[in-house]
C-alpha positions as CSV (number, residue, x, y, z in Angstrom):
1,M,21.8,-55.5,-33.4
2,K,22.3,-54.1,-36.9
3,N,24.4,-51.4,-38.5
4,N,23.4,-50.6,-42.0
5,K,23.9,-47.5,-44.1
6,S,20.8,-47.9,-46.2
7,L,18.2,-50.1,-44.5
8,F,18.1,-51.4,-41.0
9,F,16.9,-54.7,-42.2
10,S,16.1,-55.9,-45.7
11,L,12.4,-56.0,-46.3
12,N,12.9,-58.3,-49.2
13,T,16.3,-59.5,-50.0
14,L,15.6,-60.2,-53.6
15,A,13.8,-56.9,-54.1
16,V,16.3,-54.5,-52.8
17,S,19.0,-53.9,-55.4
18,A,22.5,-52.5,-55.1
19,S,22.3,-50.1,-52.3
20,L,25.5,-49.4,-50.4
21,L,25.5,-52.2,-47.8
22,I,27.4,-52.7,-44.6
23,A,27.6,-55.5,-42.1
24,T,24.4,-56.5,-40.4
25,V,26.0,-58.1,-37.3
26,T,24.2,-58.8,-34.1
27,L,26.3,-58.0,-31.1
28,P,27.5,-60.4,-28.6
29,I,26.6,-61.3,-25.1
30,N,29.5,-60.9,-22.8
31,V,31.0,-57.4,-22.7
32,F,34.6,-57.0,-21.8
33,A,36.8,-53.9,-21.9
34,A,40.1,-54.1,-23.7
35,G,42.9,-55.5,-21.5
36,E,40.6,-56.1,-18.6
37,E,38.8,-58.9,-16.7
38,S,35.1,-58.7,-16.5
39,H,35.1,-57.3,-13.0
40,S,37.2,-54.3,-13.9
41,L,35.8,-50.8,-13.9
42,S,38.5,-49.1,-15.9
43,K,37.9,-47.1,-19.1
44,S,38.6,-48.7,-22.4
45,H,38.8,-47.7,-26.0
46,A,36.8,-50.8,-27.1
47,L,34.2,-53.3,-26.0
48,S,34.1,-56.9,-26.9
49,M,32.0,-60.0,-26.3
50,Y,34.7,-62.3,-25.1
51,G,37.6,-60.0,-24.2
52,D,39.6,-60.8,-27.4
53,I,40.1,-57.3,-28.8
54,K,42.3,-57.2,-31.9
55,Y,43.3,-53.6,-32.1
56,P,45.1,-51.9,-29.2
57,E,44.5,-48.4,-28.0
58,G,45.9,-45.9,-30.5
59,F,45.9,-48.3,-33.5
60,S,46.6,-46.7,-36.8
61,H,44.0,-48.4,-39.0
62,F,42.0,-51.6,-39.5
63,D,43.9,-54.3,-41.3
64,Y,41.3,-54.6,-44.1
65,V,41.7,-51.0,-45.3
66,N,44.4,-49.4,-47.4
67,P,45.5,-46.5,-45.2
68,N,47.1,-44.7,-48.3
69,A,44.0,-45.1,-50.4
70,P,43.5,-42.1,-52.8
71,K,40.9,-39.6,-52.0
72,G,38.5,-38.4,-54.7
73,G,36.5,-39.8,-57.5
74,S,32.9,-40.9,-57.1
75,L,30.9,-44.0,-56.3
76,R,27.5,-44.3,-58.0
77,S,25.0,-47.0,-56.8
78,A,21.4,-47.7,-57.4
79,T,18.3,-48.7,-55.5
80,I,14.7,-49.5,-56.4
81,G,11.8,-47.3,-55.5
82,S,11.6,-43.7,-54.5
83,F,12.2,-41.3,-51.6
84,D,10.5,-38.3,-50.1
85,S,12.3,-37.5,-46.9
86,F,15.7,-37.0,-45.3
87,N,14.5,-38.2,-41.9
88,P,15.1,-41.9,-41.3
89,F,14.2,-41.8,-37.6
90,I,10.4,-41.6,-37.8
91,S,7.6,-43.7,-39.2
92,K,6.7,-41.2,-41.9
93,G,7.8,-41.1,-45.5
94,A,10.4,-43.0,-47.4
95,P,13.9,-41.8,-46.4
96,A,16.6,-41.5,-49.0
97,A,19.3,-44.2,-49.4
98,G,22.5,-43.6,-47.5
99,L,20.7,-42.5,-44.4
100,A,20.4,-44.9,-41.5
101,Y,18.2,-45.0,-38.4
102,L,20.6,-47.1,-36.2
103,G,24.3,-46.8,-36.0
104,S,26.6,-44.7,-38.2
105,S,25.5,-43.3,-41.6
106,Y,27.0,-40.9,-44.1
107,I,25.4,-38.1,-42.1
108,W,25.3,-39.1,-38.4
109,D,28.2,-40.6,-36.4
110,S,27.5,-43.0,-33.5
111,L,29.2,-43.4,-30.2
112,T,31.0,-46.5,-31.3
113,V,31.6,-48.5,-34.5
114,Q,32.2,-52.2,-35.3
115,S,35.2,-53.6,-37.0
116,L,34.4,-56.0,-39.9
117,D,37.3,-58.5,-39.2
118,E,36.1,-59.3,-35.7
119,P,32.7,-60.7,-35.0
120,F,32.0,-58.9,-31.7
121,T,34.0,-55.8,-31.1
122,E,33.2,-52.1,-31.0
123,Y,35.6,-49.2,-31.0
124,G,35.0,-45.7,-29.9
125,L,34.0,-43.0,-32.4
126,I,32.3,-40.1,-30.8
127,A,33.1,-41.9,-27.5
128,E,36.8,-41.9,-26.8
129,K,36.4,-44.3,-23.9
130,M,33.8,-46.5,-22.4
131,K,33.3,-48.0,-18.9
132,V,30.9,-50.9,-18.1
133,A,29.8,-51.5,-14.6
134,A,31.1,-54.6,-12.9
135,D,27.5,-56.1,-12.8
136,Q,26.7,-55.0,-16.3
137,S,24.0,-52.6,-15.0
138,A,25.4,-49.5,-16.6
139,V,27.7,-48.1,-19.2
140,T,29.4,-44.7,-19.3
141,F,30.7,-43.0,-22.4
142,Y,33.4,-40.4,-22.4
143,L,33.1,-38.2,-25.5
144,R,35.9,-36.9,-27.6
145,K,36.2,-33.2,-27.0
146,Q,37.2,-32.6,-30.7
147,A,33.9,-34.1,-32.0
148,R,32.0,-31.6,-34.1
149,F,28.8,-31.4,-36.1
150,A,29.0,-30.1,-39.7
151,D,28.1,-26.6,-38.6
152,G,31.1,-26.5,-36.3
153,K,29.3,-26.8,-33.0
154,P,30.7,-29.4,-30.5
155,V,29.1,-32.7,-29.8
156,T,28.2,-32.9,-26.1
157,A,26.5,-35.2,-23.7
158,E,23.4,-33.0,-24.1
159,D,23.3,-34.1,-27.8
160,V,23.6,-37.7,-26.8
161,L,20.9,-37.4,-24.2
162,Y,18.6,-35.6,-26.7
163,S,19.2,-38.2,-29.3
164,F,18.3,-41.0,-26.9
165,K,15.1,-39.3,-25.7
166,A,14.0,-38.2,-29.2
167,L,14.4,-41.6,-30.7
168,K,12.8,-43.4,-27.8
169,E,9.9,-41.0,-27.3
170,S,9.2,-39.7,-30.8
171,G,11.1,-42.0,-33.2
172,R,10.0,-45.2,-34.9
173,P,8.2,-47.5,-32.5
174,F,11.2,-49.8,-32.8
175,Y,13.3,-47.4,-30.7
176,S,11.1,-47.4,-27.6
177,Y,11.3,-51.2,-27.7
178,Y,15.0,-51.5,-28.5
179,Y,16.0,-49.1,-25.7
180,G,13.3,-50.3,-23.4
181,S,15.8,-51.8,-20.9
182,V,17.4,-48.4,-20.2
183,S,16.2,-47.2,-16.9
184,K,18.0,-43.9,-16.8
185,A,20.3,-41.7,-18.9
186,E,22.2,-39.1,-17.0
187,I,24.7,-36.4,-17.9
188,I,27.8,-36.6,-15.7
189,D,29.5,-33.6,-17.3
190,K,29.7,-31.9,-20.7
191,H,31.5,-34.8,-22.2
192,T,30.3,-37.7,-20.1
193,I,27.0,-39.6,-20.1
194,K,25.9,-42.7,-18.2
195,F,23.2,-45.2,-19.2
196,S,21.7,-47.5,-16.5
197,F,19.8,-50.6,-17.3
198,T,16.8,-52.5,-15.8
199,E,18.5,-55.8,-16.6
200,K,21.9,-57.1,-15.3
201,Q,21.9,-60.3,-17.3
202,N,21.6,-58.6,-20.6
203,R,25.2,-57.9,-21.4
204,E,24.5,-56.8,-24.9
205,L,23.0,-53.5,-23.8
206,P,26.3,-51.5,-23.6
207,L,27.0,-52.3,-27.2
208,I,23.4,-51.5,-28.2
209,I,23.8,-48.0,-26.7
210,G,27.1,-47.7,-28.4
211,Q,25.4,-47.6,-31.8
212,L,23.1,-44.7,-30.9
213,P,23.2,-42.2,-33.7
214,V,24.0,-38.8,-32.3
215,I,21.7,-36.0,-33.5
216,P,22.4,-32.3,-32.8
217,K,20.0,-31.0,-30.2
218,H,20.4,-27.4,-31.3
219,Y,19.2,-28.2,-34.9
220,Y,16.5,-30.8,-34.4
221,E,14.9,-29.8,-31.1
222,G,11.3,-28.8,-31.5
223,Q,9.1,-29.8,-34.4
224,L,11.9,-30.5,-36.9
225,F,12.6,-34.0,-35.6
226,Q,9.0,-34.9,-36.5
227,K,9.1,-33.7,-40.1
228,A,9.4,-36.1,-43.0
229,D,10.5,-33.7,-45.6
230,F,13.6,-32.4,-47.5
231,T,15.0,-30.3,-44.7
232,L,18.7,-30.8,-45.1
233,P,20.0,-33.2,-42.4
234,L,22.8,-32.1,-40.0
235,G,25.2,-34.5,-38.3
236,S,28.8,-35.1,-37.4
237,G,29.4,-37.8,-40.1
238,P,31.9,-37.8,-43.0
239,Y,29.4,-36.7,-45.7
240,K,26.8,-34.0,-46.3
241,V,24.0,-33.9,-48.8
242,K,25.4,-32.4,-52.0
243,E,22.4,-32.4,-54.3
244,F,19.2,-34.3,-54.9
245,K,16.3,-34.8,-57.2
246,P,13.2,-36.0,-55.2
247,G,12.5,-39.6,-55.9
248,K,15.2,-39.9,-58.5
249,R,18.7,-39.3,-57.2
250,I,20.7,-38.2,-54.1
251,S,24.3,-37.3,-53.9
252,Y,26.6,-36.9,-50.8
253,A,29.8,-34.9,-50.7
254,L,32.8,-35.8,-48.6
255,R,33.4,-33.2,-45.9
256,D,36.9,-31.7,-46.0
257,D,36.4,-30.7,-42.3
258,Y,35.2,-34.0,-41.0
259,W,36.4,-34.1,-37.4
260,A,37.2,-37.8,-37.2
261,K,38.9,-38.4,-40.6
262,D,42.4,-39.0,-38.9
263,L,41.2,-41.5,-36.3
264,G,42.4,-45.0,-36.6
265,I,38.9,-46.4,-37.1
266,N,38.5,-44.1,-40.2
267,K,41.9,-44.2,-41.7
268,G,41.7,-45.5,-45.3
269,Q,37.9,-45.1,-45.3
270,H,35.5,-42.6,-46.8
271,N,37.6,-42.3,-49.9
272,F,35.1,-41.2,-52.5
273,A,34.6,-37.4,-52.9
274,S,31.0,-38.1,-53.8
275,V,28.5,-41.0,-53.3
276,T,25.4,-41.1,-55.4
277,Y,22.3,-43.3,-55.4
278,E,20.3,-43.5,-58.6
279,Y,16.7,-44.6,-58.2
280,F,14.9,-46.9,-60.5
281,L,11.3,-48.2,-60.4
282,D,12.2,-51.5,-62.0
283,D,15.3,-53.8,-61.4
284,T,15.4,-54.8,-65.1
285,V,15.8,-51.2,-66.1
286,S,18.4,-50.7,-63.3
287,L,20.5,-53.6,-64.6
288,E,20.5,-52.3,-68.1
289,A,21.5,-48.9,-66.8
290,F,24.4,-50.5,-65.0
291,K,25.6,-52.3,-68.1
292,G,25.4,-49.0,-69.9
293,G,27.6,-47.2,-67.3
294,S,25.0,-45.2,-65.4
295,Y,26.3,-46.4,-62.1
296,D,29.4,-48.2,-60.7
297,V,28.5,-51.1,-58.4
298,R,25.8,-53.6,-58.1
299,V,25.1,-56.3,-55.4
300,E,23.2,-58.9,-57.4
301,S,20.3,-60.6,-55.6
302,S,18.9,-62.6,-58.6
303,A,20.5,-65.9,-59.5
304,K,19.1,-65.7,-63.0
305,N,20.6,-62.2,-63.6
306,W,23.9,-63.4,-62.2
307,A,24.0,-66.4,-64.5
308,T,22.6,-64.8,-67.7
309,A,22.2,-61.0,-67.7
310,Y,25.7,-59.6,-67.4
311,D,27.0,-60.6,-70.8
312,S,27.7,-57.3,-72.5
313,P,30.3,-55.4,-74.4
314,A,31.3,-53.8,-71.1
315,L,31.9,-57.1,-69.4
316,R,33.7,-58.6,-72.4
317,S,36.0,-55.5,-72.6
318,G,36.8,-55.5,-68.9
319,K,34.9,-52.3,-68.1
320,I,32.7,-54.3,-65.8
321,I,34.2,-56.8,-63.3
322,K,32.1,-59.7,-62.0
323,K,33.2,-61.3,-58.7
324,E,31.9,-63.6,-56.0
325,I,33.2,-62.9,-52.5
326,A,32.8,-65.5,-49.8
327,N,31.6,-64.4,-46.3
328,K,31.2,-65.9,-42.9
329,Q,27.9,-64.4,-42.1
330,P,25.1,-66.6,-40.6
331,A,22.3,-66.9,-43.2
332,G,19.4,-66.4,-40.8
333,M,16.0,-67.2,-42.3
334,Q,14.3,-66.0,-45.4
335,G,10.9,-67.4,-46.2
336,F,7.3,-66.9,-47.2
337,A,6.1,-65.7,-43.8
338,F,2.5,-66.4,-42.7
339,N,0.7,-63.5,-41.1
340,L,-0.9,-65.1,-38.0
341,R,-2.9,-62.0,-37.5
342,K,-5.1,-63.4,-40.2
343,P,-7.4,-66.0,-38.5
344,I,-7.3,-68.4,-41.5
345,L,-3.5,-68.7,-41.2
346,Q,-3.6,-69.5,-37.5
347,D,-4.2,-73.2,-38.4
348,Q,-0.8,-75.0,-38.4
349,I,-2.2,-77.8,-40.5
350,L,-2.9,-75.4,-43.3
351,R,0.5,-73.8,-43.0
352,K,2.2,-77.2,-43.1
353,A,0.2,-78.2,-46.1
354,M,1.1,-75.1,-48.0
355,T,4.8,-75.6,-47.1
356,L,4.6,-78.9,-49.0
357,A,3.6,-77.0,-52.1
358,L,7.0,-75.2,-52.6
359,D,9.3,-77.1,-55.0
360,F,12.7,-75.8,-54.1
361,E,14.7,-78.4,-56.0
362,W,12.8,-77.6,-59.2
363,S,13.3,-73.9,-58.6
364,N,17.0,-74.2,-57.8
365,T,17.6,-76.2,-61.0
366,N,15.4,-74.2,-63.4
367,L,15.3,-70.7,-61.9
368,F,18.4,-70.3,-59.7
369,Y,21.0,-72.2,-61.8
370,G,21.9,-74.3,-58.8
371,Q,23.3,-71.4,-56.8
372,Y,21.3,-71.7,-53.6
373,T,21.0,-73.9,-50.5
374,R,17.6,-74.6,-48.9
375,T,17.3,-72.8,-45.6
376,R,16.3,-75.1,-42.7
377,S,17.1,-73.1,-39.6
378,Y,16.5,-69.6,-38.3
379,F,20.2,-69.5,-37.5
380,D,21.4,-71.3,-40.7
381,N,25.0,-71.5,-41.6
382,S,26.1,-71.3,-38.0
383,E,26.7,-73.4,-34.9
384,L,23.5,-71.9,-33.4
385,A,21.3,-73.9,-35.8
386,A,19.3,-76.9,-34.5
387,T,20.4,-79.6,-37.0
388,Q,20.5,-82.6,-34.7
389,L,18.2,-84.0,-32.0
390,P,18.2,-82.0,-28.8
391,D,21.0,-82.8,-26.4
392,K,20.7,-83.1,-22.6
393,A,21.3,-79.3,-22.0
394,E,18.5,-78.4,-24.6
395,L,16.1,-80.9,-23.2
396,A,16.6,-79.4,-19.7
397,I,15.1,-76.2,-21.2
398,L,12.4,-77.7,-23.5
399,N,11.1,-80.4,-21.1
400,Q,9.4,-77.8,-18.9
401,W,6.9,-77.2,-21.8
402,K,6.8,-80.7,-23.1
403,D,3.0,-81.0,-23.1
404,Q,2.6,-77.6,-24.9
405,L,5.2,-78.0,-27.7
406,P,4.8,-79.9,-31.0
407,G,5.9,-83.5,-30.4
408,E,8.4,-83.3,-33.3
409,V,10.5,-80.8,-31.2
410,F,11.7,-83.8,-29.1
411,T,11.7,-86.6,-31.7
412,N,12.6,-85.3,-35.1
413,V,15.2,-83.0,-36.8
414,Y,13.5,-80.4,-38.9
415,Q,14.1,-80.5,-42.6
416,P,11.9,-78.6,-45.2
417,P,10.0,-80.9,-47.6
418,R,12.1,-82.2,-50.5
419,T,11.1,-83.0,-54.0
420,D,14.2,-84.7,-55.3
421,T,12.6,-88.1,-54.5
422,A,10.8,-90.7,-56.5
423,S,7.4,-89.2,-55.8
424,G,8.6,-85.6,-56.3
425,I,6.2,-82.6,-55.8
426,R,3.2,-84.8,-56.6
427,G,3.9,-87.0,-53.6
428,N,4.2,-83.9,-51.4
429,L,0.9,-82.5,-52.7
430,R,-0.8,-85.8,-52.1
431,D,0.5,-85.8,-48.5
432,A,-0.8,-82.2,-48.2
433,Q,-4.2,-83.2,-49.5
434,R,-4.5,-86.1,-47.1
435,M,-3.4,-83.9,-44.2
436,L,-6.1,-81.3,-45.0
437,A,-8.8,-83.9,-45.4
438,V,-8.1,-85.4,-42.0
439,A,-8.2,-81.9,-40.5
440,G,-11.7,-81.4,-41.9
441,Y,-10.9,-79.3,-45.0
442,S,-12.9,-79.9,-48.1
443,I,-12.7,-79.0,-51.8
444,K,-15.6,-77.9,-53.9
445,D,-15.2,-76.7,-57.6
446,N,-11.4,-76.8,-57.1
447,Q,-11.7,-74.4,-54.1
448,L,-10.4,-75.4,-50.7
449,Y,-12.7,-74.7,-47.7
450,T,-11.8,-74.7,-44.0
451,P,-13.8,-76.9,-41.6
452,S,-15.9,-73.9,-40.8
453,G,-16.7,-73.3,-44.5
454,Q,-14.4,-70.4,-45.3
455,A,-12.8,-70.4,-48.7
456,V,-9.0,-70.4,-48.5
457,K,-7.9,-67.4,-50.5
458,I,-4.5,-65.7,-49.8
459,E,-2.5,-62.8,-51.3
460,I,1.3,-63.0,-51.5
461,L,2.7,-59.5,-51.2
462,L,5.9,-58.6,-53.2
463,S,7.8,-55.4,-53.8
464,S,9.6,-56.4,-57.1
465,P,8.6,-58.3,-60.2
466,I,11.9,-60.3,-59.8
467,F,10.2,-62.6,-57.3
468,E,7.1,-63.2,-59.5
469,R,8.8,-65.9,-61.6
470,I,9.6,-67.7,-58.3
471,V,6.2,-67.3,-56.7
472,L,4.0,-68.1,-59.7
473,P,5.0,-71.8,-59.9
474,F,4.4,-72.0,-56.2
475,T,0.8,-70.6,-56.6
476,R,0.2,-73.2,-59.3
477,N,1.1,-75.9,-56.8
478,L,-1.2,-74.3,-54.2
479,K,-4.0,-74.4,-56.8
480,V,-3.7,-78.2,-56.8
481,L,-4.5,-78.1,-53.1
482,G,-7.5,-75.8,-53.8
483,V,-5.8,-72.7,-52.3
484,E,-6.5,-69.6,-54.4
485,A,-3.3,-67.6,-54.2
486,T,-2.8,-64.3,-55.9
487,V,0.4,-62.3,-56.2
488,R,0.3,-58.6,-55.5
489,T,3.4,-56.6,-56.5
490,V,3.4,-52.9,-55.3
491,D,5.9,-50.1,-55.4
492,S,8.5,-49.8,-52.6
493,N,6.7,-47.0,-50.7
494,Q,3.4,-48.9,-50.6
495,Y,5.2,-52.1,-49.7
496,I,6.9,-50.5,-46.7
497,E,3.6,-49.0,-45.5
498,R,1.8,-52.3,-45.8
499,L,4.6,-54.1,-43.9
500,R,4.4,-51.4,-41.2
501,K,0.7,-52.1,-40.8
502,F,1.0,-55.9,-41.3
503,D,-1.4,-55.7,-44.2
504,Y,-0.6,-58.9,-46.0
505,D,-1.3,-62.7,-45.9
506,L,2.1,-63.9,-47.0
507,V,5.3,-61.9,-47.5
508,V,8.9,-62.6,-48.3
509,A,10.5,-61.9,-44.9
510,T,14.1,-61.9,-43.9
511,F,15.2,-62.4,-40.3
512,G,18.9,-61.7,-40.4
513,Q,21.1,-63.2,-37.7
514,S,24.7,-63.1,-36.5
515,N,27.0,-65.3,-34.5
516,S,25.6,-63.8,-31.3
517,P,21.9,-63.0,-31.3
518,G,20.5,-60.7,-28.6
519,N,17.9,-58.0,-28.1
520,E,16.7,-58.0,-31.7
521,Q,15.1,-61.5,-31.1
522,R,12.4,-59.7,-29.1
523,D,11.5,-57.6,-32.1
524,Y,11.4,-60.8,-34.3
525,W,9.4,-63.2,-32.2
526,S,7.9,-61.6,-29.0
527,S,4.2,-61.2,-28.1
528,D,4.8,-57.6,-27.4
529,A,6.3,-56.9,-30.8
530,A,3.4,-58.7,-32.5
531,E,1.1,-55.8,-31.4
532,R,3.5,-53.0,-32.2
533,T,3.3,-51.2,-35.5
534,D,6.5,-51.2,-37.5
535,S,8.0,-54.1,-35.6
536,R,9.9,-56.9,-37.3
537,N,7.5,-59.6,-35.9
538,L,6.1,-59.8,-39.4
539,I,4.6,-63.3,-38.5
540,G,2.6,-62.0,-35.6
541,I,3.9,-64.6,-33.2
542,K,2.3,-64.4,-29.7
543,D,3.5,-67.4,-27.7
544,P,4.5,-67.2,-24.0
545,I,6.9,-70.2,-24.5
546,I,8.7,-68.4,-27.3
547,D,8.8,-65.2,-25.2
548,Q,10.6,-67.1,-22.5
549,L,13.0,-68.7,-24.9
550,V,13.9,-65.3,-26.3
551,E,14.6,-64.0,-22.8
552,L,16.9,-67.0,-22.2
553,V,18.9,-66.2,-25.3
554,I,19.3,-62.6,-24.3
555,Q,20.4,-63.6,-20.8
556,A,22.9,-66.2,-21.8
557,G,26.1,-65.8,-19.8
558,T,28.4,-68.0,-21.8
559,R,28.9,-69.0,-25.4
560,E,27.8,-72.5,-24.5
561,E,24.6,-71.3,-23.0
562,L,24.0,-69.1,-26.0
563,I,24.4,-72.0,-28.4
564,T,22.1,-74.3,-26.4
565,R,19.4,-71.6,-26.0
566,C,19.5,-70.5,-29.6
567,R,19.0,-74.1,-30.7
568,A,16.1,-74.6,-28.4
569,L,14.4,-71.4,-29.8
570,D,15.3,-72.4,-33.3
571,R,13.7,-75.9,-32.8
572,V,10.4,-74.4,-31.5
573,L,10.2,-71.9,-34.4
574,Q,11.0,-74.6,-37.0
575,W,8.2,-77.0,-35.8
576,N,5.5,-74.3,-35.6
577,N,5.7,-73.9,-39.4
578,F,5.7,-70.1,-39.2
579,V,7.4,-69.7,-42.6
580,I,7.9,-71.6,-45.8
581,P,11.7,-71.6,-45.8
582,N,13.4,-70.2,-48.9
583,W,17.1,-70.4,-49.6
584,H,20.4,-68.7,-49.0
585,I,23.9,-68.3,-50.4
586,D,27.2,-67.9,-48.6
587,R,28.8,-65.3,-50.8
588,Y,28.2,-61.8,-52.2
589,R,27.7,-61.4,-55.9
590,L,29.3,-58.2,-57.0
591,A,29.5,-56.4,-60.4
592,Y,31.4,-53.2,-60.5
593,S,33.3,-50.7,-62.7
594,N,36.9,-51.4,-63.4
595,A,37.6,-47.8,-62.1
596,L,36.9,-49.1,-58.5
597,R,39.6,-50.7,-56.4
598,H,39.6,-52.5,-53.1
599,P,42.3,-54.0,-50.7
600,E,43.6,-57.4,-51.4
601,T,42.1,-58.9,-48.3
602,L,38.4,-58.2,-47.6
603,P,36.9,-58.6,-44.1
604,P,34.8,-61.8,-43.4
605,F,32.0,-60.3,-41.4
606,G,30.4,-57.7,-43.6
607,L,30.2,-56.0,-47.0
608,S,31.1,-52.4,-47.2
609,F,32.4,-50.0,-49.8
610,D,33.6,-47.5,-47.3
611,F,37.2,-48.6,-47.8
612,W,37.1,-49.0,-51.6
613,W,38.5,-46.2,-53.8
614,S,38.4,-44.8,-57.3
615,D,41.1,-45.2,-59.9
616,D,39.4,-43.0,-62.5
617,G,42.3,-40.5,-62.5
618,S,40.6,-37.8,-60.3
619,A,41.7,-39.3,-56.9
620,T,44.9,-38.2,-55.2
621,G,47.1,-40.4,-53.0
622,N,48.8,-43.8,-53.1
623,P,46.8,-46.6,-54.7
624,A,49.1,-49.3,-53.2
625,Q,47.4,-52.6,-52.0
626,S,44.8,-52.3,-54.7
627,N,42.9,-55.2,-56.3
628,R,40.1,-55.1,-58.8
């Protein structure tokens, strides 16, 4: 499960620039209420995976915020592309940055929110209390009676029910899938609502419902919910739209009358009087604008930029601060994803041969300044990754499909091809050529042909020129194999539409993970998601074995079961060569104005600027605990 204030998932991690990011943490598997055993039916202020809840009822603030942070000033960020809508909930248009279509945003509060210094805990926001059924078959939310929308009207169970139905029935296709295990939503009274589930083993579901964005029924009911236009959004969140210029800029203003500003979960947060996103069509222009002072904070995704492009009078004078911040986030998988909906790419031999053509070691030395680690697992940088041969518990799962799985699943540990060897990339390309020849492929006039005589021509879809310098050496290696690979870079709107419709051969895909994967795995890998427009099964995987492995992950009842089942799923994904693995980094690269401050200790499980503040002289309050 994700919670992101700008994008639900990154369509291309090296193409999306410095939007205001927040943690993308998948929620856990075992749900416990604070101070209770799993069999208890009492109400609680929080829900946790393993019963270890850090903050007690009535806590004053999260430890990673400055509760006395000054209020005021501004935060200016940037993003690439354009926008033409204030509606992030439907599959139309390009919604403005700062809106979200799952969890809290600047505009819409959710029932619960996560803390960033605990991996698997949610605390009540609109919901004051929660109660999970003893058999995990239902969750009940008890709403705060003081919760208000920006127009002053109260937030009620009717609004929660409307939000759920509108999203599931008329929202992005993702919602109907994500909430598909909810069998019933019923209003108990004006401030109480209960959700019942079709599954008892899926203990993630109460937390999934907790991140439901609550939309005012009285405002959106009817046709408005289906409009992708500039109708001003209305919610119960801390900000409202202040001003905007279509496709160019959007600014949010902090609401003085925000109903939840004094709650412990919000104390020391939402400190900027205004938050602005500037839009740029090109990241090079965006970076130069940042160095010139046009905006305040940038999350750098390019290793080359980080190493070479920030030297400027502003950096040397201290007006810009450059900092790397370590994190404990699982890396997940980023890679060149094959679209298996294209018949030519359904041949695993071709996919494996093309994987041999990527020279990561050369790229890391010559393009990335040695900043990256090669990704080898779909759960990289975590204990969930399959990095050794399967143990007895894993084999008990995998052996039931032994005759149907690649033999390497049982005998080898997956490692992407390396080129820091005596034979280097040439040796890999020779291996690929031999592999293709044995499989019946042929080359004529430097063009590779399939055994049936089809020319192997592919298009690699990108949304930013930043990635071109990485992809072009790869295409030259593919050319040695006879594969004609072209690079197609399109604007962000067209890129999103093409991804929604699966209109690509290869695309840079990111499958973000957490320490406790759950329902989102269906959207990544399931056969059902492969046929659903706008799903995150960008690869188009349709495999009944993988479907069953996904369900085993979701139904895991203990941490040990989860680890074993994730490793089994990981191993099968690895050896099917669905992607050409890219690389990852275990830290954030931030550049920001010296007028910004943050607490001394930053949380380990996510990046957010909600608890930063301004020291530009316009803010009021106590700037204690500050750190540049």
